[in-house]
N, C-alpha and C positions, 0 to 999 in steps of 0.2 A: 144143370148149366153146362155148355159147350162154348168150343170156340169156334168163331164165324171169321171169315176173311175177305173184305173187300179190297182188292189192289188190281192196278193195271200191270202189275210189276214190268214195267219198263221204263227205263230211262236211268236215272239214279236216285237212290232213297236218299233221304234227309240224314238218316244215319242215329236219328233218336226217337223217342216217342213222345208223344202229347196227348191229355185228357184234360176234360174240363176241371176247373178248379173245384176243389170239396172244402166242407168246412174242418178247420183244427179244432182239435179236443180243447180249446183255449178255458173253458169252462172248469176245468180239472184245478187249474191254478187258482181259482179262487173257492174252492172247496175243501174239508179237510176229507183227507183218504184214508180208507179203514181197508186193511188186505187183511190176507187169511182169512177169508169168511168162505167157507167151504157151504156153509146151508142159510144160517141166519146169523145176524148179529144184533144184540140188545143194546140198544144207547141207554143208558141209566141216567135218569134226571131225581136232582133231588128237591126239594121245596120246603121250607123253613118259615114258620108263622108264629108269631108272639113268642119268641124265644128269649128276647132282652126284658128285664126288669130290674127295678130298684133294689140294690145290694139289703139283705139283711143278716143277719145272725145264721138263722138256720138254713138248712138245704130243702128247698120246696121247688119240687119239676115245674117247670111252666113250658108252654108252648108243643108245639107239633112239629114232628119230622115226617114227611112222606118221602118215601121212592116209587116212581113208576118208569114206566120205559117206553122206548121206540123202537119197532122191529124193522130192522133193515134186511131186506132179501133178497140179493143179486140174484138175477136169471142169467142163467148159462144160455152163450148164443155161441154160434161156429159159422164157418165160411167151408164150404165142400164144393170145390170146382174139379171138373175134370175136362183136362185139354189133350185133345188128339194132336199129337206131335206131327203127323202126315197131312194135316190141315196147313201148317206153317210152310209145306212145301209151294205153298201157290201164293207167298208173298216174298216178300225181301229177307226174311228172315232165313230163308233156303240157303242165301249167300254166306251166313254166318256159320252155316254146319260143314262137319269135316268129311270128307269122302267116306262113303261106306253105309250099307242099309241102315246100320245101328248107331250110326252116329247124325242124331236128328236133332240134338239139343241147339238151342240157339243163346248164349249166354247173355246178351244185350237184352234181349226178351225175357229172358227169366228173371233177370235181375229188377227190371220194370217191373214186372208183373208184383213180386214182392212187395215193392214199393208201391207200388198202386192200390193194393190191398189193404196195407197198413194205412193208407189213406182213407179207404174207404170205412174201416173199424173206424178211427177216429172220428169220420162224418157222421156214422151212425151212433157212436157215442154220445157225439155233441149233442144230437139232435133230439136223443132221448133223453136225457138230463133234463132237459126244460118242457119237453113236448110228448116224450113217448107215452103211446096207448096201451102199453103191455101186449099188443098184439106180437104177430110172426115175426121176428127180426128186432125187437124194441122191448126194452122195459119202462114202466112208469114214469112220467116225469115229476118235478115239481110242480108245475103249471097247469098239468093235464084235468081239465074239468071233471069234477066229480070223483075220480079215482086218482087223481094225483096227489102229491104228498103234501102239499096245502090245503087241499080241498079235504081230505080224509083228516087232517089235523084238527080241522075248523078252527080255529084261534087265530090265524094270521089274520094280520092288521091290513084291512082294505082300505086303498087310498084313491080317491075317482080324479083320474085326470079330466083337464079342461075339455081337450078334444083329441083327436089324430094327431101325434107327435108330429111337428114341422120346425124347421129354424126358429119361427118368430115366436113360438109357446113352450119349447124346451126348458128354457130359463123357470119359466112360471111353474110349470109340471114339475121339475125338480125340485123347487123348493118347497110346493102341496108334498112332496113324496118326505123331503127332510123334514117338516113341519109334522109329518104323522108318527114319525120315529118315535118309539118310546123313550122318555126322558132317562130310564136306566140302560139303555143301549147306546144313546147318542154319546159320542165320545170315547167310545171304546176302540182300541189299536187297530183290532182287526175287522172294523166295521167298512163294509162294501155296498156300493151302489152297481148293482147287475144290469148291463142292458145290451141290447144287441148292436151290431154296427152301423146298421143303418140310422138308428138311434144316437150314437154315439158321435156319427158324422153330422148330424144335427147340433149336438152339442159343440163340436169343435169350430163349426161354423160361426156360431153364435156368439161364442167367446173370443172367436178372431176378429168379429166385427166389432165387438164392445173393447177390444183392445186391453186383453186381460195382463197385467204387468206389462202395457206395451210389446206384449207377442201379436201383431197382427197375421203372423204366418205361424202356426202352430207347429215347430220343428221337432227335432227328436229329442232334444233336450227339456220338452215340457212333460211333467208327471202329470196324468190325469186323474184329477181331482176337482170337487165342488164343495165349495164350502169346508174345506179339510176333508173332506173324506173319499176313499180312494175309488175311482170310477174301475169296474172290470168289464171289459167288453167280453161278452159271450157269445159266438156266432150261431149257436145254437137255439138262441132265444128268438122268440115270436116279436113281430111288428107291434108298437103302442103298447110295451110292457115294460116296465122297470121293477126291480126287486131292491131293497135294501136290508141287509141282513149281516150278521156277523162270520166270518168265514168258518169259526170254531161252531157255529150254530147248525151248517149246511153239509150233510154227510153224503159222500159217494164211498160206496161199498165194493169191494170185487175181492176174486181170490188172489191173485199177483197183478199189478198194474202193467208190468211189462208184458203180461199175456194180450195185450192190446196192438203191440208190435212184432209178437211172437209168431210170424207165420212159415211154414213148412211146405217146401214143394216135391213129392215124391216121384222119381222115376220108377213107372211101373214096370218096365221091358225087362228087369232083370227079376222081377216076383211072378208074372204071369204072362210074361212075354208079349204083353200089348206095347200097343205103341203111345199110351195116356201117360199124361202127368197130372198127378193129382194135388191140387192146392188145398191146406187145411191151415185152420186156424180157430181155434178156441178160446174164447174170453168171456167175462162175467161181468153184469155191472148192476148197479141200483142206487137210488137216492131216498136219503130220509131228513125231515128237518126236526130238529131237537126239541126246542120251546117255540111252539108257533105264535105265541102271543109277542115276540121279540123280533118277530119278522114284518115287513110291510111291503106289501104287492100292490102296484098299482096298474091298472088298467080303464 
């Protein structure tokens, strides 16, 4: 990957850069993050049955205790980009460069590239968390058909939506989702309802119309909840899907979470005499579900 410049280089530059909006990695706020995973992490699950019995004088062991594991394997990902500083001479970046053939750094451009690449990583992670296919540049997500964490687990509760979500039916579909939450999970402090921004927008519109607690304009003081369950907007979730689960039951694994924002720009002129700058980022990510039967997925 290289750098291309399309510029008339005439008149006056705006003075800053803009780019298309990208998804933020908001889903991480609603997941349990496991760090320092170099290869694999085993999430150990304990199940007990028939352990309580009537009291008696003798010690008589009863019941069973079973340990199983769910394996979380983060995938190593990277960004490697080669930028030729000579290309920047064709645009407004040349105005920032100091005099001299060896002074071809454009500070504003460099800073924006680092910031933009951080946003690209966040966008990639957010998308992969829910629908990543495990192909180049992605890891397997929760909702990926056949190979995703929910599908592989095989025990996730399926909830059927009435139809594609709209402002008119979102409350009904939320009620169906909540009704399908297992009784032992409902009421847990870290229970969340996960939905994308489009679905959340339908929800806000519907609640505003209903005048929830007389709040016809859902202002900044409103806490997103439905029937007491916190709503977690997730930009990377697909349309017409919602998930109800405990935060402590959905896992995101990585080596170091700050790797997502650790981006390096290397000036190669002092190393090999070239006019190149290399942008490098290395990070890892992967997801796993603990107890599938405690999760409800609606579509």
